[in-house]
VEXFI-285793 format. One line per 8 residues: number of its first residue (from 1); their letters; for each residue z, x, y of C-alpha. Coordinates in pm, 1 decimal, decimal comma, padded with zeros to 6 digits. Layout:
BEGIN
NUM = A = Z X Y; ...
! end
This chain:
BEGIN
1 = MRILVVNP = 07442,0 12263,2 -02750,1; 07655,1 12573,2 -02819,5; 07835,0 12761,9 -02542,7; 08006,4 13098,0 -02593,4; 08327,2 13143,1 -02390,9; 08412,7 13511,2 -02341,5; 08763,9 13593,5 -02220,0; 08763,1 13959,0 -02100,4
9 = NTSQGITD = 09146,1 13953,6 -02103,6; 09324,6 14048,0 -02426,1; 09575,0 13760,5 -02413,0; 09512,7 13496,9 -02678,7; 09749,3 13268,9 -02487,3; 09509,7 13278,2 -02191,6; 09216,6 13198,7 -02419,4; 09408,8 12899,0 -02550,0
17 = RLMRAALP = 09469,1 12781,8 -02190,4; 09100,8 12821,7 -02110,4; 08996,2 12616,0 -02409,3; 09246,3 12338,5 -02337,9; 09080,1 12305,0 -01997,0; 08725,7 12344,3 -02129,4; 08720,5 12102,2 -02420,4; 08785,6 11779,0 -02223,8
25 = AAAAGTEL = 08510,3 11877,1 -01979,4; 08245,8 11935,6 -02245,2; 07990,1 11665,4 -02317,1; 07971,7 11498,8 -02656,1; 07776,6 11728,3 -02884,3; 07865,0 12047,6 -02698,0; 08033,1 12309,1 -02916,7; 08250,2 12569,8 -02744,6
33 = VALTAPRG = 08328,7 12896,3 -02921,6; 08588,4 13125,4 -02763,1; 08635,3 13501,2 -02794,4; 08928,1 13711,7 -02671,5; 08872,4 14073,5 -02566,9; 08964,3 14312,0 -02848,7; 09081,7 14577,6 -02604,1; 09162,3 14612,2 -02236,1
41 = FPYIATRA = 09436,0 14436,7 -02040,5; 09643,2 14119,7 -02092,2; 09501,1 13998,1 -01761,2; 09259,7 14160,3 -01518,4; 09398,1 14201,5 -01167,4; 09231,3 14504,1 -01003,4; 08889,0 14653,1 -00944,5; 08937,5 14922,1 -01208,8
49 = EAQIGGAV = 09055,1 14670,0 -01466,5; 08756,2 14451,0 -01382,0; 08515,6 14738,6 -01447,4; 08666,5 14790,3 -01790,9; 08682,8 14417,4 -01864,6; 08321,1 14375,4 -01759,5; 08205,8 14642,5 -02002,0; 08402,8 14477,9 -02282,9
57 = ALEMLAEH = 08251,0 14140,3 -02189,7; 07898,8 14286,0 -02223,1; 07985,7 14423,3 -02565,2; 08123,6 14086,1 -02676,9; 07816,2 13902,6 -02551,6; 07581,5 14148,6 -02721,1; 07758,5 14113,4 -03053,1; 07793,9 13734,4 -03056,7
65 = QEGFDAAV = 07507,7 13593,0 -02845,3; 07283,1 13475,4 -03126,7; 07268,8 13098,5 -03169,6; 07416,3 13010,2 -02830,2; 07247,3 12820,2 -02547,4; 07466,6 12959,9 -02267,2; 07774,6 13173,0 -02214,4; 08073,2 13171,2 -01978,9
73 = IAAFGDPG = 08257,2 13484,7 -01865,0; 08602,0 13332,3 -01834,4; 08776,4 13551,7 -01579,0; 08785,5 13447,2 -01215,6; 08642,9 13767,5 -01064,4; 08334,7 13740,2 -01290,5; 08356,4 14090,5 -01445,2; 08025,5 14196,5 -01594,5
81 = LFGARELF = 07840,6 13885,7 -01475,0; 07545,4 14043,7 -01296,1; 07492,7 14293,8 -01578,6; 07500,4 14011,2 -01831,8; 07231,9 13825,2 -01639,8; 07011,7 14133,4 -01659,8; 07063,5 14189,9 -02030,5; 07067,7 13846,4 -02192,1
89 = DMPVIGMA = 06807,5 13571,6 -02216,7; 07045,3 13273,5 -02208,5; 07218,0 13155,7 -01889,1; 07547,2 13337,4 -01828,4; 07796,7 13159,7 -01604,0; 08076,9 13327,2 -01411,2; 08391,0 13118,0 -01390,6; 08451,5 13215,1 -01027,2
97 = EAAMLTAC = 08095,1 13151,2 -00914,7; 08089,7 12814,7 -01092,8; 08416,6 12708,8 -00928,9; 08303,5 12819,6 -00582,9; 07960,9 12657,5 -00602,0; 08119,7 12336,3 -00726,4; 08366,5 12351,6 -00436,4; 08076,2 12392,8 -00195,0
105 = MLGKRFAI = 07938,8 12058,4 -00315,3; 08270,1 11887,9 -00237,4; 08341,6 12018,9 00112,2; 08247,1 12271,1 00377,5; 08513,6 12535,6 00315,8; 08720,8 12614,9 00008,8; 09049,8 12797,4 -00036,9; 09136,9 13016,2 -00334,5
113 = VTFAQALG = 09499,2 12989,4 -00448,0; 09626,2 13231,0 -00710,6; 09942,1 13363,0 -00872,0; 09961,4 13734,3 -00777,8; 09914,7 13949,1 -00466,8; 09718,6 14211,9 -00661,2; 09431,3 13967,8 -00716,2; 09351,1 13918,9 -00347,4
121 = PWYAECVE = 09122,2 14217,9 -00276,7; 08923,7 14173,3 -00597,4; 08879,1 13800,5 -00540,4; 08767,9 13860,6 -00180,2; 08502,1 14101,8 -00301,9; 08394,5 13848,0 -00564,6; 08342,8 13585,3 -00294,4; 08143,4 13835,9 -00089,8
129 = SHGLMGRL = 07927,7 13938,9 -00387,0; 07825,6 13575,5 -00432,0; 07736,6 13540,1 -00062,8; 08002,6 13276,0 00005,2; 08230,0 13437,9 00263,3; 08109,9 13187,2 00521,9; 08245,4 12904,0 00306,7; 08584,3 13065,1 00236,5
137 = AGIRMLEG = 08882,0 12918,8 00424,5; 09117,0 13182,1 00285,6; 09286,8 13330,8 -00018,0; 09650,6 13242,2 -00074,7; 09859,0 13442,5 -00324,2; 10209,6 13402,1 -00457,8; 10458,4 13683,5 -00418,6; 10704,2 13803,9 -00680,3
145 = RFASIADV = 10709,3 13849,7 -01055,3; 10653,3 13605,5 -01336,8; 10794,0 13595,2 -01688,3; 10476,5 13539,8 -01893,5; 10111,8 13562,4 -01795,6; 10014,0 13288,1 -02040,5; 10277,9 13052,6 -01896,4; 10265,2 13148,0 -01528,2
153 = QDEKEQLL = 10118,8 12810,9 -01428,3; 10418,3 12630,0 -01576,5; 10667,2 12869,2 -01421,6; 10507,5 12865,9 -01074,9; 10355,8 12516,6 -01064,2; 10539,8 12382,8 -00760,1; 10498,9 12707,8 -00566,7; 10124,9 12697,9 -00631,8
161 = VDLANRAV = 10107,2 12336,3 -00515,0; 10297,7 12429,9 -00199,5; 10059,0 12719,0 -00139,4; 09757,2 12492,0 -00185,8; 09895,6 12244,8 00065,9; 09949,8 12526,2 00314,6; 09584,0 12623,0 00269,0; 09485,4 12265,8 00356,2
169 = DEDEADVV = 09721,2 12237,7 00653,5; 09693,9 12586,9 00800,4; 09352,8 12714,3 00683,4; 09175,8 12376,4 00708,0; 09042,7 12401,7 00353,2; 08832,4 12105,8 00239,9; 08862,3 12202,7 -00127,1; 09112,5 12409,3 -00327,0
177 = ILAGAPLA = 09038,9 12631,1 -00626,9; 09339,5 12726,5 -00841,2; 09208,3 13064,9 -00945,0; 09270,5 13301,9 -01231,0; 09224,7 13237,9 -01602,1; 09598,7 13174,0 -01658,3; 09573,1 12876,5 -01419,5; 09300,0 12700,9 -01620,3
185 = GLADKVKD = 09386,8 12334,4 -01661,1; 09640,7 12325,7 -01378,7; 09408,9 12143,1 -01139,2; 09413,9 11825,3 -01345,2; 09794,5 11826,3 -01356,1; 09849,7 11866,4 -00982,1; 09542,3 11709,2 -00818,3; 09739,4 11405,1 -00699,4
193 = RIPVPVVD = 09983,1 11631,6 -00511,2; 09712,5 11802,9 -00302,3; 09522,8 11588,1 -00046,9; 09176,8 11743,3 -00100,4; 08961,2 11792,1 -00411,5; 09099,8 12053,6 -00652,4; 08845,0 12232,7 -00871,0; 08931,8 12343,8 -01221,2
201 = QMAAAVKQ = 08753,1 12673,7 -01268,3; 08697,8 12639,8 -01642,9; 08582,3 12278,7 -01634,4; 08334,7 12370,6 -01360,2; 08203,1 12663,2 -01564,2; 08146,5 12447,3 -01872,2; 07957,1 12181,6 -01677,3; 07744,1 12442,0 -01499,1
209 = AEALATLR = 07666,7 12606,7 -01834,1; 07561,0 12272,4 -01981,1; 07341,5 12200,2 -01679,6; 07158,3 12532,8 -01692,1; 07112,9 12513,8 -02068,3; 06967,5 12163,7 -02031,1; 06726,2 12281,6 -01760,1; 06585,7 12541,7 -02003,7
217 = VRKASAGT = 06499,0 12785,6 -01726,9; 06312,8 13098,9 -01831,6; 06456,0 13449,4 -01834,6; 06330,4 13652,6 -01538,9; 06056,4 13903,8 -01615,0; 06034,2 14013,3 -01250,9; 06280,9 14051,0 -00967,3; 06620,7 14215,7 -00972,1
225 = FRRPAPKP = 06752,8 14029,3 -01277,5; 06469,1 14120,7 -01512,8; 06576,9 14303,4 -01826,7; 06629,5 14675,2 -01758,3; 06366,5 14923,1 -01866,7; 06433,4 15076,0 -02209,2; 06669,9 15370,3 -02205,0; 06843,9 15566,2 -02481,5
233 = AIGLPEAL = 07221,4 15528,5 -02503,7; 07487,9 15736,7 -02675,1; 07816,2 15609,4 -02813,7; 07774,7 15239,6 -02728,7; 07827,2 14964,9 -02987,3; 07509,6 14903,2 -03184,3; 07458,8 14548,1 -03059,3; 07480,3 14657,8 -02695,6
241 = TRRFAP = 07255,3 14960,3 -02755,5; 06986,0 14722,4 -02884,4; 06984,8 14537,5 -02551,9; 06865,4 14860,2 -02386,5; 06609,0 14939,2 -02657,5; 06234,2 14871,0 -02622,4
! end
């Protein structure tokens, strides 16, 4: 099985974090291939940045999809996910959706804990878009600056643990998700310091991708996620233009 991991952020350090979390989760025989966005932002934190990152993710998927059984969009707000599910035949997993659905199988309500205030509104809208607001205990965000986006989990580890424990104590969260691509892999390090299950977003995405690839479900030819009707396009990369061709 081959899974394509698309990081819509431009930080190679974040891609490296994602892969360090993904590889131990992958089954024997699963090959993971990672791509880092060639343009955009070091990390996506706002709605506008997510729109741009989503478009770049679609371009990356269009160019590199051949030979893969599934793909993961490895940014917590799932930029470009619904469009990717329209355009591509293989299963496309959103890291946020995978983490949240996994959390829903471990408890009634989950909390999202992340490293920056700017992420809150976008993450809330992501939860809503997936129809999971009724399962959300709350979103907790750190305040203040950090030195390096690729190393924010090391710099802020104890503060993030404290925030997760507040979500358990004050928001009555049954499960905690440490959210945002730069926090990939942190769950395994701190799970014994938080008294409820802690979901690693990237590990969850890999396992969900493997499951859907194994199920060999068909691509929709009806309904809202069928492939869009052919339409001419101007100025798009050739590989993406072909996805809109007859």
